[in-house]
C-alpha positions, 0 to 999 in steps of 0.5 A: 500500500502506498503512502497516498493510499494509506493517507486516503484510507485514514481520511475516508474510512469505510461505512463499516469502519465508522459504524464499528467505532461505536461498539454499542451500535455493533452490539445492537446490530448483532442483537437485531440480526439475531432477533430477525433470524429467530423471528423468521426461522424460530416461529417455524420450528417452535417446540410446541404449537403456540396456541396449543392449550395443555402443552404442559401443566398450568403456570409451570416455572421455567424448566428444561421442557419449557425454558420460559415456563407455561401460562394459565392455559398450559401454553408454552411461553417460549413458543409463543414468544418466538411467534410474538417476536415475528408479529411485533417485528412485522408491525414495527417494520410495516408501520415504519416503512409506511410512515417513512414514505409519508414523511419523505413525500410530505417533507419533499413537497414542502421543502422543494415547492415552498410557498402556500404548499409549504404552509398548508403541509406544515400546518397539517403536520403541526395538527398531527404533532399536537394530538397525543399519539397514543390516545389517537391511536386508541381511538382509531383502533377502537373505531375501525377494529383491532386488527393487525392491518388497522394497528399498523395503519394507525401507527403509521398515520401518526408517526410521519410528522417528525420525519416530514419536518426533518426531510423538509429542513434538509430540502430547504438546505440542499435546494440552494446548493451550488450543484443543484443550481448548476443542474437547474441552469443545465436544464434539469427538470424538477423531477430530476432535481428532486430524485437525483440531486436532492433526495439522495443527499437528504435520506441520511436523517430519514434512514436514522429516523426510520430505525427509531420509528420501528422501536416506537411502533413496537412499543405503541403496538405493545401498549395498545395490545396491553389495553386489550386493543390488540389483534386476538387472532395474532400472537404478539408480545403485547397480546402476551402481556395482556393475557398474562396481566391476571397471573403476573403475581403468581407467574412472573415469567409470563410477563417477564419474558415478553416484556424483556424481548420488547425492551431488548428489541427497542434497545437494539433499534436505538443502538443501531440508529446511533451507529447509522447516524455516525455513518451518515454524518459527514463529520464522522468520516473526517475523524 
């Protein structure tokens, strides 16, 4: 390796080199990978049928046959946690994807076009921001019914405003840059300016925000399910907490393990978000 190459490597580290500087972010990444693998594959090879009543004795403490014990109906909690992780992750990823799309669309239109469209979209954004998200989600799910689809849609419709404001601020900053002006002078269309010149450079904060939205969506779904507004036809970690709240004093494991999984998944998403923020922050590459 030449001296120039070595200097260039030090000045411009790769994305992985920047990411692994934050050791907790690496831990979060591996935890998330493990959870996704377990959620996708583990639910296919559960020791027992998650819905089988009488898979073991009622409210048995964790043992070799039932690593996380059984609930009041004798259902294997370990098998139900594996299934519940898949549902909770599905809700988080789906809600985050929809809200990220909405936030990018609203923020892009507001920041690029400006004028009365900017005012109208920002007033709409402020309306959604001042309404308590959790209570509005309760109202929407109660009105339309507690299905997974309705829960995902309710969470997504209430989670986009913060991202929209972030994307808007990025567009306001980037649309006056020299390379954008040069493309405009060269005859580039508005579509080219948005999708080729500005949006790719504005996606960094959006990607970081999306990882945080996943954790928030999982927490919202768990909260709704704990209050009895979860989809009873699907096993999720929140539904497990709702089912176990009546026996939590006599069978601590029925709430401890689902709650611990929610905590660790959300923690992993936040740690991953910190690492992605370092990767997508230009100042991190110059350290």
